[in-house]
C-alpha positions as CSV (number, residue, x, y, z in Angstrom):
1,X,-0.3,32.0,37.2
2,X,-0.1,28.2,36.4
3,X,-2.1,29.2,33.2
4,X,0.1,32.3,32.4
5,X,3.4,30.0,32.0
6,X,1.3,27.2,30.5
7,X,1.0,30.0,27.9
8,X,4.0,30.8,28.2
9,X,5.4,27.4,27.3
10,X,2.9,27.4,23.8
11,X,4.4,30.5,23.0
12,X,8.1,30.0,23.4
13,X,7.0,26.6,21.4
14,X,5.2,28.6,18.7
15,X,8.1,31.1,18.1
16,X,10.6,28.5,18.1
17,X,8.5,26.4,15.3
18,X,8.6,30.0,13.5
19,X,12.1,30.7,14.1
20,X,13.2,26.8,13.0
21,X,10.6,27.2,9.6
22,X,11.9,30.8,8.7
23,X,15.6,29.6,9.2
24,X,14.9,26.1,7.0
25,X,13.1,28.0,4.6
26,X,15.7,31.1,4.2
27,X,18.6,28.1,3.8
28,X,16.6,26.9,1.0
29,X,16.7,29.8,-0.6
30,X,20.3,30.1,-0.2
31,X,21.1,26.9,-1.7
32,X,18.4,28.1,-4.6
33,X,20.0,31.1,-5.5
34,X,23.6,31.1,-4.3
35,X,24.7,27.8,-4.4
36,X,21.6,26.7,-7.4
37,X,20.8,23.5,-6.7
38,X,17.5,23.3,-8.4
39,X,14.5,21.8,-6.2
40,X,12.6,18.8,-7.3
41,X,8.8,18.5,-7.0
42,X,9.5,16.4,-3.0
43,X,12.0,19.5,-2.5
44,X,8.5,21.8,-2.6
45,X,6.5,19.5,-1.3
46,X,8.7,20.0,2.3
47,X,8.8,23.4,1.7
48,X,5.3,23.8,1.6
49,X,5.0,22.0,4.8
50,X,7.4,24.4,6.3
51,X,5.7,27.2,5.2
52,X,2.8,25.7,7.0
53,X,4.3,25.1,10.3
54,X,5.5,28.5,10.2
55,X,2.3,30.2,9.5
56,X,0.4,27.7,12.0
57,X,3.0,29.2,14.3
58,X,2.7,32.8,13.7
59,X,-0.8,32.6,13.8
60,X,-0.5,30.7,16.8
61,X,2.3,33.2,18.5
62,X,-0.4,36.2,18.0
63,X,-3.0,33.9,19.1
64,X,-1.8,33.4,22.2
65,X,-4.3,30.8,23.6
66,X,-5.1,29.2,26.6
67,X,-4.5,25.8,27.1
68,X,-7.2,24.3,25.2
69,X,-6.3,26.0,22.0
70,X,-2.9,25.7,22.7
71,X,-3.7,22.0,22.2
72,X,-5.8,22.3,19.4
73,X,-2.3,24.2,18.1
74,X,-0.2,21.4,19.3
75,X,-2.2,18.7,17.6
76,X,-2.1,20.8,14.1
77,X,1.2,21.4,14.3
78,X,2.6,18.0,15.1
79,X,0.3,16.6,12.6
80,X,1.8,19.1,9.9
81,X,4.9,17.9,10.8
82,X,4.5,14.2,10.8
83,X,3.2,15.0,7.1
84,X,6.6,16.7,6.4
85,X,8.4,14.1,7.8
86,X,6.5,11.1,5.6
87,X,7.1,13.7,2.7
88,X,11.0,13.8,3.5
89,X,10.7,10.1,4.1
90,X,9.7,9.2,0.9
91,X,12.3,11.7,-0.7
92,X,15.2,9.8,1.0
93,X,13.5,6.5,-0.1
94,X,13.6,7.5,-3.7
95,X,17.4,8.8,-3.0
96,X,18.0,5.5,-1.8
97,X,18.1,3.9,-5.2
98,X,18.6,6.1,-8.6
99,X,16.9,3.3,-10.6
100,X,13.3,5.0,-8.7
101,X,14.3,8.1,-10.8
102,X,11.1,7.7,-12.6
103,X,8.9,7.5,-9.6
104,X,9.5,11.4,-9.6
105,X,9.0,12.3,-13.1
106,X,5.3,12.3,-13.9
107,X,4.5,11.6,-10.2
108,X,1.1,12.0,-9.2
109,X,3.2,14.9,-6.5
110,X,4.4,16.7,-9.5
111,X,1.1,16.7,-11.5
112,X,-0.6,17.7,-8.2
113,X,1.7,21.0,-8.0
114,X,1.4,21.6,-12.0
115,X,-2.4,21.2,-11.5
116,X,-2.5,23.9,-8.3
117,X,-0.2,25.8,-10.0
118,X,2.2,26.2,-7.1
119,X,4.7,27.5,-9.1
120,X,3.6,30.6,-9.6
121,X,2.6,31.9,-6.5
122,X,6.5,32.1,-6.2
123,X,8.3,31.4,-8.9
124,X,11.6,32.2,-7.8
125,X,11.2,29.7,-4.8
126,X,8.2,27.0,-5.6
127,X,9.3,25.9,-9.0
128,X,11.3,23.0,-9.5
129,X,13.2,21.7,-12.2
130,X,15.6,19.1,-10.0
131,X,15.6,15.4,-10.2
132,X,14.5,13.6,-6.6
133,X,17.7,11.1,-6.6
134,X,20.3,13.6,-6.7
135,X,21.9,15.0,-3.3
136,X,24.7,17.3,-4.1
137,X,24.8,19.0,-1.0
138,X,25.5,17.6,2.4
139,X,26.5,18.9,6.0
140,X,27.8,16.6,8.6
141,X,27.2,13.3,5.8
142,X,23.7,14.5,5.6
143,X,21.9,15.4,2.8
144,X,19.0,18.1,2.2
145,X,16.1,15.2,2.7
146,X,17.2,14.1,5.7
147,X,18.4,17.5,7.3
148,X,14.4,18.5,6.3
149,X,13.4,14.6,8.2
150,X,15.5,15.9,11.2
151,X,13.7,19.5,11.5
152,X,10.1,18.0,10.7
153,X,10.9,14.8,13.9
154,X,12.1,18.0,16.0
155,X,8.7,20.1,14.8
156,X,6.2,17.4,15.0
157,X,7.9,16.6,18.5
158,X,8.1,20.0,20.1
159,X,3.8,20.6,19.1
160,X,3.3,17.0,20.5
161,X,5.1,18.2,23.5
162,X,2.3,20.8,24.5
163,X,-0.1,18.1,24.7
164,X,1.6,15.9,27.3
165,X,3.3,19.0,29.3
166,X,1.8,18.1,32.8
167,X,-0.2,20.8,34.7
168,X,1.9,23.1,37.5
């Protein structure tokens, strides 16, 4: 019975991570196509991070692994969350000084996105055209990268909690 409870906890974490990822990506789509906010290269990197976490969460939820497998998914999900938080943190750093606008244009990230042709995979959603230093939308005083950072940190903590959850 204890194994089923641990299994259930990991499954709930994966279901919650999937729901968060879908909600965040859906809201990004809304901001782009209804509010007409063009994403920048770092926005696209963050979207890819949420997609990766959402895909991992879906696979882990459907797989329903035992304790060891849940911990492997927990490590991968936690690291993806940290990577996404790092991308959002860098985006925040760029926005903290408008003089850094040049750090976005022609950056290695922009060149990598172009070389990988990410925008061709889903042009409506993964094509970037906006500057990294603008933050035209806020909610409760937090802009898009701050919310992205908060959600990545939350997802990372959720996944790492699978690792430290005591046996019952």
